[in-house]
Biopython code that builds the backbone (N, CA, C, O; Angstrom):
import numpy as np
from Bio.PDB.StructureBuilder import StructureBuilder

atoms = [
    (1, "MET", "N", (-15.959, 1.095, 10.542)),
    (1, "MET", "CA", (-14.800, 0.806, 9.640)),
    (1, "MET", "C", (-14.891, -0.746, 9.264)),
    (1, "MET", "O", (-14.574, -0.988, 8.100)),
    (2, "ALA", "N", (-15.304, -1.945, 10.125)),
    (2, "ALA", "CA", (-15.339, -3.164, 9.930)),
    (2, "ALA", "C", (-16.180, -3.233, 8.747)),
    (2, "ALA", "O", (-15.719, -3.860, 7.793)),
    (3, "SER", "N", (-17.287, -2.724, 8.636)),
    (3, "SER", "CA", (-18.330, -3.178, 7.553)),
    (3, "SER", "C", (-17.832, -2.708, 5.953)),
    (3, "SER", "O", (-18.362, -3.153, 4.935)),
    (4, "GLY", "N", (-16.685, -1.700, 5.971)),
    (4, "GLY", "CA", (-16.120, -1.413, 4.600)),
    (4, "GLY", "C", (-15.146, -2.579, 4.265)),
    (4, "GLY", "O", (-14.605, -2.587, 3.159)),
    (5, "LEU", "N", (-14.886, -3.609, 5.210)),
    (5, "LEU", "CA", (-13.837, -4.590, 4.770)),
    (5, "LEU", "C", (-14.522, -5.736, 4.278)),
    (5, "LEU", "O", (-13.870, -6.730, 3.962)),
    (6, "GLY", "N", (-15.669, -5.715, 4.184)),
    (6, "GLY", "CA", (-16.341, -7.034, 3.489)),
    (6, "GLY", "C", (-16.231, -8.042, 4.248)),
    (6, "GLY", "O", (-15.864, -7.907, 5.416)),
    (7, "SER", "N", (-16.554, -9.326, 3.675)),
    (7, "SER", "CA", (-16.369, -10.773, 4.335)),
    (7, "SER", "C", (-14.940, -11.177, 4.747)),
    (7, "SER", "O", (-14.724, -12.038, 5.600)),
    (8, "GLY", "N", (-14.224, -10.676, 4.258)),
    (8, "GLY", "CA", (-12.686, -10.897, 4.770)),
    (8, "GLY", "C", (-12.015, -11.744, 3.687)),
    (8, "GLY", "O", (-12.663, -12.182, 2.736)),
    (9, "GLY", "N", (-10.734, -11.962, 3.841)),
    (9, "GLY", "CA", (-9.876, -12.752, 2.879)),
    (9, "GLY", "C", (-9.695, -12.090, 1.457)),
    (9, "GLY", "O", (-10.206, -11.033, 1.087)),
    (10, "TRP", "N", (-8.843, -12.947, 0.717)),
    (10, "TRP", "CA", (-8.754, -12.541, -0.689)),
    (10, "TRP", "C", (-9.861, -12.632, -1.499)),
    (10, "TRP", "O", (-10.764, -13.463, -1.410)),
    (11, "HIS", "N", (-9.722, -11.533, -2.476)),
    (11, "HIS", "CA", (-10.938, -11.473, -3.680)),
    (11, "HIS", "C", (-10.210, -12.063, -5.008)),
    (11, "HIS", "O", (-9.313, -11.399, -5.529)),
    (12, "THR", "N", (-10.539, -13.109, -5.464)),
    (12, "THR", "CA", (-9.576, -13.469, -6.529)),
    (12, "THR", "C", (-10.583, -13.504, -7.837)),
    (12, "THR", "O", (-11.645, -14.126, -7.816)),
    (13, "ASP", "N", (-10.109, -12.750, -8.984)),
    (13, "ASP", "CA", (-10.750, -12.803, -10.224)),
    (13, "ASP", "C", (-9.904, -13.404, -11.336)),
    (13, "ASP", "O", (-8.724, -13.111, -11.528)),
    (14, "ARG", "N", (-10.643, -14.307, -12.078)),
    (14, "ARG", "CA", (-9.939, -14.928, -13.156)),
    (14, "ARG", "C", (-10.350, -14.440, -14.505)),
    (14, "ARG", "O", (-11.475, -14.723, -14.916)),
    (15, "LEU", "N", (-9.474, -13.684, -15.275)),
    (15, "LEU", "CA", (-9.912, -12.887, -16.411)),
    (15, "LEU", "C", (-9.542, -14.056, -17.665)),
    (15, "LEU", "O", (-8.576, -14.806, -17.522)),
    (16, "GLY", "N", (-10.319, -14.109, -18.756)),
    (16, "GLY", "CA", (-9.950, -14.490, -19.889)),
    (16, "GLY", "C", (-9.306, -13.389, -20.816)),
    (16, "GLY", "O", (-9.034, -12.305, -20.300)),
    (17, "ILE", "N", (-9.029, -13.615, -22.240)),
    (17, "ILE", "CA", (-8.433, -12.915, -23.072)),
    (17, "ILE", "C", (-9.425, -11.534, -23.282)),
    (17, "ILE", "O", (-8.988, -10.391, -23.420)),
    (18, "GLN", "N", (-10.512, -11.829, -23.276)),
    (18, "GLN", "CA", (-11.491, -10.640, -23.816)),
    (18, "GLN", "C", (-12.221, -10.114, -22.390)),
    (18, "GLN", "O", (-13.116, -9.275, -22.494)),
    (19, "ASP", "N", (-11.888, -10.543, -21.246)),
    (19, "ASP", "CA", (-12.835, -10.161, -20.230)),
    (19, "ASP", "C", (-12.293, -8.791, -19.637)),
    (19, "ASP", "O", (-11.086, -8.635, -19.455)),
    (20, "PRO", "N", (-13.150, -7.879, -19.365)),
    (20, "PRO", "CA", (-12.727, -6.632, -18.592)),
    (20, "PRO", "C", (-12.289, -6.735, -17.200)),
    (20, "PRO", "O", (-12.839, -7.582, -16.497)),
    (21, "LEU", "N", (-11.362, -5.980, -16.697)),
    (21, "LEU", "CA", (-11.046, -5.648, -15.538)),
    (21, "LEU", "C", (-12.355, -5.639, -14.719)),
    (21, "LEU", "O", (-13.437, -5.402, -15.256)),
    (22, "PRO", "N", (-12.220, -5.915, -13.353)),
    (22, "PRO", "CA", (-13.446, -5.626, -12.462)),
    (22, "PRO", "C", (-13.764, -4.502, -12.061)),
    (22, "PRO", "O", (-12.895, -3.842, -11.491)),
    (23, "ASP", "N", (-15.004, -3.985, -12.222)),
    (23, "ASP", "CA", (-15.606, -2.689, -12.054)),
    (23, "ASP", "C", (-15.120, -1.948, -10.753)),
    (23, "ASP", "O", (-14.985, -0.725, -10.783)),
    (24, "ASP", "N", (-14.816, -2.778, -9.437)),
    (24, "ASP", "CA", (-14.488, -1.934, -8.495)),
    (24, "ASP", "C", (-12.936, -2.030, -8.212)),
    (24, "ASP", "O", (-12.569, -2.245, -7.057)),
    (25, "LEU", "N", (-11.988, -1.873, -9.257)),
    (25, "LEU", "CA", (-10.812, -1.546, -9.063)),
    (25, "LEU", "C", (-10.551, 0.030, -8.957)),
    (25, "LEU", "O", (-11.320, 0.757, -9.586)),
    (26, "SER", "N", (-9.688, 0.519, -8.328)),
    (26, "SER", "CA", (-9.452, 1.765, -8.326)),
    (26, "SER", "C", (-8.860, 2.311, -9.609)),
    (26, "SER", "O", (-8.188, 1.560, -10.315)),
    (27, "PRO", "N", (-9.050, 3.461, -9.922)),
    (27, "PRO", "CA", (-8.379, 4.113, -11.179)),
    (27, "PRO", "C", (-6.676, 3.709, -11.302)),
    (27, "PRO", "O", (-6.096, 3.285, -12.302)),
    (28, "ASP", "N", (-6.162, 3.960, -10.089)),
    (28, "ASP", "CA", (-4.468, 3.837, -9.956)),
    (28, "ASP", "C", (-4.293, 2.261, -10.230)),
    (28, "ASP", "O", (-3.380, 1.925, -10.984)),
    (29, "HIS", "N", (-5.155, 1.233, -9.634)),
    (29, "HIS", "CA", (-4.682, -0.196, -9.876)),
    (29, "HIS", "C", (-5.111, -0.573, -11.420)),
    (29, "HIS", "O", (-4.465, -1.348, -12.126)),
    (30, "ARG", "N", (-6.231, 0.064, -11.794)),
    (30, "ARG", "CA", (-6.656, -0.174, -13.366)),
    (30, "ARG", "C", (-5.498, 0.427, -14.247)),
    (30, "ARG", "O", (-5.113, -0.246, -15.203)),
    (31, "SER", "N", (-4.904, 1.671, -13.988)),
    (31, "SER", "CA", (-3.973, 2.135, -15.026)),
    (31, "SER", "C", (-2.865, 1.350, -14.910)),
    (31, "SER", "O", (-2.398, 1.082, -16.017)),
    (32, "ALA", "N", (-2.181, 0.812, -13.868)),
    (32, "ALA", "CA", (-1.235, -0.014, -13.683)),
    (32, "ALA", "C", (-1.500, -1.306, -14.468)),
    (32, "ALA", "O", (-0.652, -1.780, -15.224)),
    (33, "LEU", "N", (-2.581, -1.804, -14.285)),
    (33, "LEU", "CA", (-2.736, -3.337, -14.996)),
    (33, "LEU", "C", (-2.870, -3.216, -16.546)),
    (33, "LEU", "O", (-2.321, -4.033, -17.285)),
    (34, "GLU", "N", (-3.584, -2.218, -17.000)),
    (34, "GLU", "CA", (-4.076, -2.151, -18.241)),
    (34, "GLU", "C", (-2.873, -2.382, -19.263)),
    (34, "GLU", "O", (-2.965, -3.272, -20.109)),
    (35, "PRO", "N", (-1.668, -1.516, -19.168)),
    (35, "PRO", "CA", (-0.618, -1.811, -20.353)),
    (35, "PRO", "C", (-0.163, -3.266, -20.206)),
    (35, "PRO", "O", (0.355, -3.688, -21.240)),
    (36, "HIS", "N", (-0.212, -4.057, -19.299)),
    (36, "HIS", "CA", (0.286, -5.397, -19.145)),
    (36, "HIS", "C", (-0.817, -6.533, -19.618)),
    (36, "HIS", "O", (-0.599, -7.744, -19.594)),
    (37, "LEU", "N", (-2.009, -5.925, -20.039)),
    (37, "LEU", "CA", (-3.038, -6.753, -20.405)),
    (37, "LEU", "C", (-3.628, -6.396, -21.728)),
    (37, "LEU", "O", (-4.808, -6.663, -21.952)),
    (38, "ARG", "N", (-2.866, -5.801, -22.630)),
    (38, "ARG", "CA", (-3.046, -5.458, -24.024)),
    (38, "ARG", "C", (-2.925, -6.843, -24.841)),
    (38, "ARG", "O", (-2.184, -7.762, -24.491)),
    (39, "LEU", "N", (-3.722, -6.863, -25.930)),
    (39, "LEU", "CA", (-3.628, -8.073, -26.644)),
    (39, "LEU", "C", (-2.166, -7.970, -27.326)),
    (39, "LEU", "O", (-1.657, -6.921, -27.719)),
    (40, "ARG", "N", (-1.591, -9.246, -27.392)),
    (40, "ARG", "CA", (-0.357, -9.188, -27.997)),
    (40, "ARG", "C", (-0.562, -9.855, -29.401)),
    (40, "ARG", "O", (-1.484, -10.645, -29.604)),
    (41, "LYS", "N", (0.398, -9.474, -30.407)),
    (41, "LYS", "CA", (0.248, -10.323, -31.582)),
    (41, "LYS", "C", (0.404, -11.901, -31.535)),
    (41, "LYS", "O", (1.388, -12.488, -31.084)),
    (42, "GLY", "N", (-0.625, -12.437, -32.024)),
    (42, "GLY", "CA", (-0.500, -13.831, -32.035)),
    (42, "GLY", "C", (-1.274, -14.518, -30.790)),
    (42, "GLY", "O", (-1.480, -15.731, -30.798)),
    (43, "GLU", "N", (-1.647, -13.787, -29.842)),
    (43, "GLU", "CA", (-1.821, -14.302, -28.703)),
    (43, "GLU", "C", (-3.402, -14.821, -29.054)),
    (43, "GLU", "O", (-4.174, -14.119, -29.706)),
    (44, "LYS", "N", (-3.790, -16.259, -28.481)),
    (44, "LYS", "CA", (-4.680, -17.000, -28.812)),
    (44, "LYS", "C", (-5.565, -17.107, -27.281)),
    (44, "LYS", "O", (-6.777, -16.897, -27.344)),
    (45, "GLU", "N", (-5.129, -17.337, -26.323)),
    (45, "GLU", "CA", (-5.771, -17.647, -25.076)),
    (45, "GLU", "C", (-4.538, -16.968, -23.898)),
    (45, "GLU", "O", (-3.341, -16.809, -24.138)),
    (46, "ARG", "N", (-5.252, -16.656, -22.629)),
    (46, "ARG", "CA", (-4.742, -16.276, -21.736)),
    (46, "ARG", "C", (-5.632, -16.301, -20.566)),
    (46, "ARG", "O", (-6.861, -16.319, -20.646)),
    (47, "GLU", "N", (-4.933, -16.302, -19.447)),
    (47, "GLU", "CA", (-5.715, -16.480, -17.919)),
    (47, "GLU", "C", (-5.113, -15.579, -17.164)),
    (47, "GLU", "O", (-3.898, -15.768, -17.107)),
    (48, "VAL", "N", (-5.587, -14.457, -16.421)),
    (48, "VAL", "CA", (-5.093, -13.521, -15.586)),
    (48, "VAL", "C", (-5.855, -13.728, -14.435)),
    (48, "VAL", "O", (-7.084, -13.680, -14.496)),
    (49, "VAL", "N", (-5.114, -14.008, -13.134)),
    (49, "VAL", "CA", (-5.464, -14.069, -11.816)),
    (49, "VAL", "C", (-5.366, -12.788, -11.197)),
    (49, "VAL", "O", (-4.205, -12.380, -11.222)),
    (50, "ILE", "N", (-6.168, -12.012, -10.651)),
    (50, "ILE", "CA", (-6.001, -11.001, -9.670)),
    (50, "ILE", "C", (-6.443, -11.335, -8.466)),
    (50, "ILE", "O", (-7.616, -11.694, -8.365)),
    (51, "LYS", "N", (-5.710, -11.292, -7.465)),
    (51, "LYS", "CA", (-5.859, -11.394, -6.076)),
    (51, "LYS", "C", (-5.834, -10.110, -5.391)),
    (51, "LYS", "O", (-4.903, -9.314, -5.512)),
    (52, "ARG", "N", (-6.983, -9.892, -4.590)),
    (52, "ARG", "CA", (-7.201, -8.458, -3.809)),
    (52, "ARG", "C", (-7.645, -8.672, -2.471)),
    (52, "ARG", "O", (-8.575, -9.423, -2.176)),
    (53, "LEU", "N", (-6.946, -7.982, -1.641)),
    (53, "LEU", "CA", (-7.413, -7.670, 0.032)),
    (53, "LEU", "C", (-7.718, -6.452, 0.134)),
    (53, "LEU", "O", (-7.007, -5.560, -0.330)),
    (54, "THR", "N", (-8.926, -6.227, 0.815)),
    (54, "THR", "CA", (-9.269, -4.750, 1.045)),
    (54, "THR", "C", (-8.826, -4.365, 2.361)),
    (54, "THR", "O", (-9.127, -4.991, 3.378)),
    (55, "VAL", "N", (-8.041, -3.235, 2.332)),
    (55, "VAL", "CA", (-7.204, -2.656, 3.354)),
    (55, "VAL", "C", (-7.733, -1.258, 3.739)),
    (55, "VAL", "O", (-7.967, -0.513, 2.787)),
    (56, "VAL", "N", (-7.964, -0.774, 5.004)),
    (56, "VAL", "CA", (-8.469, 0.301, 5.239)),
    (56, "VAL", "C", (-7.004, 1.127, 5.900)),
    (56, "VAL", "O", (-6.242, 0.440, 6.580)),
    (57, "LYS", "N", (-6.736, 2.331, 5.705)),
    (57, "LYS", "CA", (-5.764, 2.957, 6.282)),
    (57, "LYS", "C", (-6.279, 4.179, 7.177)),
    (57, "LYS", "O", (-7.004, 5.071, 6.738)),
    (58, "ALA", "N", (-5.804, 4.100, 8.502)),
    (58, "ALA", "CA", (-6.476, 4.780, 9.382)),
    (58, "ALA", "C", (-5.544, 5.946, 9.925)),
    (58, "ALA", "O", (-4.567, 5.426, 10.462)),
    (59, "THR", "N", (-5.490, 7.307, 9.980)),
    (59, "THR", "CA", (-4.672, 8.002, 10.773)),
    (59, "THR", "C", (-5.318, 8.747, 11.811)),
    (59, "THR", "O", (-5.989, 9.742, 11.534)),
    (60, "PRO", "N", (-5.191, 8.408, 12.791)),
    (60, "PRO", "CA", (-6.171, 9.266, 13.897)),
    (60, "PRO", "C", (-5.560, 10.630, 14.250)),
    (60, "PRO", "O", (-4.344, 10.777, 14.125)),
    (61, "PRO", "N", (-6.273, 11.555, 14.649)),
    (61, "PRO", "CA", (-5.727, 12.833, 14.920)),
    (61, "PRO", "C", (-4.976, 12.557, 16.326)),
    (61, "PRO", "O", (-5.349, 11.779, 17.204)),
    (62, "TYR", "N", (-3.944, 13.300, 16.329)),
    (62, "TYR", "CA", (-2.752, 13.339, 17.530)),
    (62, "TYR", "C", (-2.250, 11.883, 17.763)),
    (62, "TYR", "O", (-2.108, 11.388, 18.882)),
    (63, "SER", "N", (-1.973, 11.190, 16.469)),
    (63, "SER", "CA", (-1.369, 9.767, 16.654)),
    (63, "SER", "C", (-0.006, 9.801, 16.770)),
    (63, "SER", "O", (0.639, 8.756, 16.855)),
    (64, "ASP", "N", (0.592, 11.057, 16.784)),
    (64, "ASP", "CA", (1.955, 11.121, 16.952)),
    (64, "ASP", "C", (2.621, 10.412, 15.590)),
    (64, "ASP", "O", (3.488, 9.562, 15.792)),
    (65, "ASN", "N", (2.315, 10.672, 14.457)),
    (65, "ASN", "CA", (2.986, 10.323, 13.401)),
    (65, "ASN", "C", (2.654, 8.664, 13.103)),
    (65, "ASN", "O", (3.535, 7.972, 12.593)),
    (66, "LEU", "N", (1.664, 8.230, 13.367)),
    (66, "LEU", "CA", (1.527, 6.699, 13.439)),
    (66, "LEU", "C", (0.039, 6.485, 12.368)),
    (66, "LEU", "O", (-0.966, 7.195, 12.398)),
    (67, "GLU", "N", (0.249, 5.500, 11.624)),
    (67, "GLU", "CA", (-1.011, 4.974, 10.882)),
    (67, "GLU", "C", (-1.305, 3.727, 11.001)),
    (67, "GLU", "O", (-0.377, 2.949, 11.222)),
    (68, "PHE", "N", (-2.499, 3.281, 10.898)),
    (68, "PHE", "CA", (-2.845, 2.071, 11.051)),
    (68, "PHE", "C", (-3.404, 1.599, 9.703)),
    (68, "PHE", "O", (-4.027, 2.325, 8.928)),
    (69, "TYR", "N", (-3.070, 0.098, 9.475)),
    (69, "TYR", "CA", (-3.713, -0.448, 8.425)),
    (69, "TYR", "C", (-4.673, -1.751, 8.842)),
    (69, "TYR", "O", (-4.115, -2.743, 9.310)),
    (70, "VAL", "N", (-6.011, -1.736, 8.679)),
    (70, "VAL", "CA", (-7.076, -2.801, 9.352)),
    (70, "VAL", "C", (-7.684, -3.537, 8.046)),
    (70, "VAL", "O", (-8.280, -2.984, 7.122)),
    (71, "PHE", "N", (-7.382, -4.976, 8.193)),
    (71, "PHE", "CA", (-7.999, -5.757, 7.256)),
    (71, "PHE", "C", (-8.492, -6.935, 7.857)),
    (71, "PHE", "O", (-8.199, -7.176, 9.029)),
    (72, "ARG", "N", (-9.204, -7.699, 7.200)),
    (72, "ARG", "CA", (-9.891, -8.907, 7.588)),
    (72, "ARG", "C", (-8.673, -10.239, 7.470)),
    (72, "ARG", "O", (-8.136, -10.573, 6.414)),
    (73, "SER", "N", (-8.453, -10.776, 8.624)),
    (73, "SER", "CA", (-7.372, -11.961, 8.232)),
    (73, "SER", "C", (-8.082, -13.045, 7.814)),
    (73, "SER", "O", (-9.296, -12.892, 7.676)),
    (74, "SER", "N", (-7.559, -14.187, 7.564)),
    (74, "SER", "CA", (-8.001, -15.260, 6.680)),
    (74, "SER", "C", (-9.341, -15.860, 7.450)),
    (74, "SER", "O", (-10.394, -16.226, 6.927)),
    (75, "ASP", "N", (-9.018, -15.851, 8.711)),
    (75, "ASP", "CA", (-10.181, -16.342, 10.030)),
    (75, "ASP", "C", (-11.384, -15.269, 10.120)),
    (75, "ASP", "O", (-12.323, -15.449, 10.895)),
    (76, "GLY", "N", (-11.298, -14.183, 9.307)),
    (76, "GLY", "CA", (-12.520, -13.442, 9.316)),
    (76, "GLY", "C", (-12.342, -11.997, 10.587)),
    (76, "GLY", "O", (-12.989, -10.950, 10.616)),
    (77, "ARG", "N", (-11.236, -12.458, 11.515)),
    (77, "ARG", "CA", (-11.171, -11.374, 12.585)),
    (77, "ARG", "C", (-10.378, -10.097, 11.870)),
    (77, "ARG", "O", (-9.707, -10.295, 10.857)),
    (78, "LEU", "N", (-10.485, -8.901, 12.404)),
    (78, "LEU", "CA", (-9.983, -7.827, 11.878)),
    (78, "LEU", "C", (-8.660, -7.762, 12.519)),
    (78, "LEU", "O", (-8.534, -8.041, 13.711)),
    (79, "ASP", "N", (-7.451, -7.327, 11.620)),
    (79, "ASP", "CA", (-6.226, -7.378, 12.152)),
    (79, "ASP", "C", (-5.768, -6.093, 11.711)),
    (79, "ASP", "O", (-6.089, -5.636, 10.614)),
    (80, "VAL", "N", (-4.831, -5.334, 12.746)),
    (80, "VAL", "CA", (-4.486, -4.216, 12.702)),
    (80, "VAL", "C", (-2.903, -4.082, 12.539)),
    (80, "VAL", "O", (-2.127, -4.599, 13.343)),
    (81, "ARG", "N", (-2.534, -3.418, 11.544)),
    (81, "ARG", "CA", (-0.998, -3.278, 11.759)),
    (81, "ARG", "C", (-0.412, -1.882, 11.818)),
    (81, "ARG", "O", (-0.545, -1.169, 10.823)),
    (82, "ARG", "N", (0.238, -1.409, 12.908)),
    (82, "ARG", "CA", (0.699, -0.132, 12.811)),
    (82, "ARG", "C", (2.083, 0.287, 12.200)),
    (82, "ARG", "O", (2.930, -0.587, 12.021)),
    (83, "ARG", "N", (2.298, 1.378, 11.929)),
    (83, "ARG", "CA", (3.476, 1.914, 11.350)),
    (83, "ARG", "C", (3.529, 3.330, 11.249)),
    (83, "ARG", "O", (2.499, 4.003, 11.215)),
    (84, "VAL", "N", (4.806, 3.882, 11.193)),
    (84, "VAL", "CA", (5.246, 5.010, 11.194)),
    (84, "VAL", "C", (4.607, 5.894, 10.152)),
    (84, "VAL", "O", (4.719, 5.256, 9.105)),
    (85, "SER", "N", (4.099, 6.839, 9.940)),
    (85, "SER", "CA", (3.582, 7.628, 8.808)),
    (85, "SER", "C", (4.708, 7.957, 7.746)),
    (85, "SER", "O", (5.860, 7.620, 8.022)),
    (86, "GLU", "N", (4.455, 8.572, 6.592)),
    (86, "GLU", "CA", (5.428, 9.009, 5.720)),
    (86, "GLU", "C", (6.070, 10.295, 6.359)),
    (86, "GLU", "O", (7.276, 10.535, 6.298)),
    (87, "GLU", "N", (5.091, 11.141, 7.012)),
    (87, "GLU", "CA", (5.384, 12.468, 7.432)),
    (87, "GLU", "C", (6.424, 12.096, 8.774)),
    (87, "GLU", "O", (7.446, 12.771, 8.899)),
    (88, "GLY", "N", (6.130, 11.036, 9.734)),
    (88, "GLY", "CA", (6.963, 10.836, 10.619)),
    (88, "GLY", "C", (8.364, 10.386, 10.365)),
    (88, "GLY", "O", (9.358, 10.733, 11.003)),
    (89, "ARG", "N", (8.311, 9.511, 9.282)),
    (89, "ARG", "CA", (9.550, 9.058, 8.789)),
    (89, "ARG", "C", (10.416, 10.127, 8.420)),
    (89, "ARG", "O", (11.600, 10.166, 8.755)),
    (90, "ARG", "N", (9.736, 11.161, 7.604)),
    (90, "ARG", "CA", (10.569, 12.401, 7.234)),
    (90, "ARG", "C", (10.964, 13.184, 8.481)),
    (90, "ARG", "O", (11.972, 13.888, 8.419)),
    (91, "LYS", "N", (10.316, 13.128, 9.514)),
    (91, "LYS", "CA", (10.819, 14.043, 10.674)),
    (91, "LYS", "C", (11.964, 13.327, 11.308)),
    (91, "LYS", "O", (12.937, 13.975, 11.694)),
    (92, "VAL", "N", (11.903, 11.859, 11.458)),
    (92, "VAL", "CA", (13.168, 11.369, 11.919)),
    (92, "VAL", "C", (14.271, 11.560, 11.164)),
    (92, "VAL", "O", (15.349, 11.715, 11.737)),
    (93, "PHE", "N", (14.197, 11.580, 9.815)),
    (93, "PHE", "CA", (15.284, 11.624, 8.835)),
    (93, "PHE", "C", (15.942, 13.005, 8.887)),
    (93, "PHE", "O", (17.150, 13.217, 8.788)),
    (94, "LEU", "N", (14.848, 14.033, 9.080)),
    (94, "LEU", "CA", (15.629, 15.362, 9.532)),
    (94, "LEU", "C", (16.170, 15.686, 10.742)),
    (94, "LEU", "O", (17.046, 16.545, 10.838)),
    (95, "ALA", "N", (15.702, 15.036, 11.750)),
    (95, "ALA", "CA", (16.323, 15.128, 13.130)),
    (95, "ALA", "C", (17.666, 14.403, 13.007)),
    (95, "ALA", "O", (18.671, 15.044, 13.313)),
    (96, "VAL", "N", (17.805, 13.048, 12.564)),
    (96, "VAL", "CA", (18.971, 12.393, 12.307)),
    (96, "VAL", "C", (20.074, 13.370, 11.609)),
    (96, "VAL", "O", (21.199, 13.599, 12.053)),
    (97, "ALA", "N", (19.498, 13.892, 10.416)),
    (97, "ALA", "CA", (20.576, 14.675, 9.618)),
    (97, "ALA", "C", (21.000, 15.892, 10.378)),
    (97, "ALA", "O", (22.172, 16.269, 10.363)),
    (98, "THR", "N", (19.979, 16.563, 11.097)),
    (98, "THR", "CA", (20.397, 17.533, 12.014)),
    (98, "THR", "C", (21.676, 17.155, 12.724)),
    (98, "THR", "O", (22.805, 17.566, 12.459)),
    (99, "VAL", "N", (21.256, 16.154, 13.836)),
    (99, "VAL", "CA", (22.259, 15.566, 14.773)),
    (99, "VAL", "C", (23.792, 15.345, 14.044)),
    (99, "VAL", "O", (24.843, 15.696, 14.581)),
    (100, "VAL", "N", (23.699, 14.738, 12.809)),
    (100, "VAL", "CA", (24.958, 14.427, 11.940)),
    (100, "VAL", "C", (25.587, 15.751, 11.470)),
    (100, "VAL", "O", (26.815, 15.803, 11.401)),
    (101, "ALA", "N", (24.949, 16.675, 11.188)),
    (101, "ALA", "CA", (25.579, 17.798, 10.766)),
    (101, "ALA", "C", (26.119, 18.630, 11.797)),
    (101, "ALA", "O", (27.138, 19.288, 11.587)),
    (102, "LEU", "N", (25.349, 18.661, 13.202)),
    (102, "LEU", "CA", (25.930, 19.213, 14.364)),
    (102, "LEU", "C", (27.088, 18.535, 14.816)),
    (102, "LEU", "O", (28.029, 19.226, 15.205)),
    (103, "VAL", "N", (27.200, 17.076, 14.836)),
    (103, "VAL", "CA", (28.505, 16.413, 15.295)),
    (103, "VAL", "C", (29.620, 16.845, 14.350)),
    (103, "VAL", "O", (30.703, 17.286, 14.736)),
    (104, "VAL", "N", (29.227, 16.665, 12.954)),
    (104, "VAL", "CA", (30.364, 17.028, 11.880)),
    (104, "VAL", "C", (30.850, 18.518, 12.351)),
    (104, "VAL", "O", (32.014, 18.708, 12.701)),
    (105, "LEU", "N", (29.942, 19.482, 12.334)),
    (105, "LEU", "CA", (30.583, 21.005, 12.748)),
    (105, "LEU", "C", (31.280, 20.889, 14.061)),
    (105, "LEU", "O", (32.344, 21.483, 14.236)),
    (106, "VAL", "N", (30.803, 20.243, 14.883)),
    (106, "VAL", "CA", (31.635, 20.243, 16.318)),
    (106, "VAL", "C", (32.897, 19.753, 15.961)),
    (106, "VAL", "O", (33.856, 20.387, 16.401)),
    (107, "LEU", "N", (33.116, 18.783, 15.273)),
    (107, "LEU", "CA", (34.498, 18.181, 14.947)),
    (107, "LEU", "C", (35.316, 18.900, 14.246)),
    (107, "LEU", "O", (36.530, 18.897, 14.445)),
    (108, "VAL", "N", (34.652, 19.687, 13.224)),
    (108, "VAL", "CA", (35.583, 20.591, 12.355)),
    (108, "VAL", "C", (35.951, 21.729, 13.139)),
    (108, "VAL", "O", (37.059, 22.240, 12.976)),
    (109, "LEU", "N", (35.014, 22.248, 14.101)),
    (109, "LEU", "CA", (35.387, 23.309, 14.923)),
    (109, "LEU", "C", (36.468, 23.162, 15.939)),
    (109, "LEU", "O", (37.249, 24.072, 16.214)),
    (110, "THR", "N", (36.480, 21.933, 16.506)),
    (110, "THR", "CA", (37.645, 21.590, 17.625)),
    (110, "THR", "C", (38.800, 21.034, 17.005)),
    (110, "THR", "O", (39.704, 20.791, 17.804)),
    (111, "HIS", "N", (39.035, 20.760, 15.806)),
    (111, "HIS", "CA", (40.361, 20.326, 15.263)),
    (111, "HIS", "C", (40.754, 21.472, 14.458)),
    (111, "HIS", "O", (41.824, 21.461, 13.848)),
]
sb = StructureBuilder()
sb.init_structure("model")
sb.init_model(0)
sb.init_chain("A")
sb.init_seg("    ")
for serial, (resi, resn, name, xyz) in enumerate(atoms, 1):
    if name == "N":
        sb.init_residue(resn, " ", resi, " ")
    sb.init_atom(name, np.array(xyz, "f"), 0.0, 1.0, " ", f" {name:<3s}", serial, name[0])
structure = sb.get_structure()
């Protein structure tokens, strides 16, 4: 996994008015940027700075709804951030909603 993170740190691309987007941008990033980079009427000069950081998302099997984000920090070491996955957040939301519904039902039935 570490080899896919490159040398670490932010990658900076400076683009002029006629410069194409970097070849290694994902289709999602490319489609998000392209509408904002269209040539405007009367535009003579521009500089666009794109800063990117390579991040790897890992979801180990049997991780109890956890996902890990791995990237190289500014000093070159691997940094790992853990968070609850979208599926885990959905399960927590459903559990809380169920408890609230049961409490409301008990309150309605006891009064």
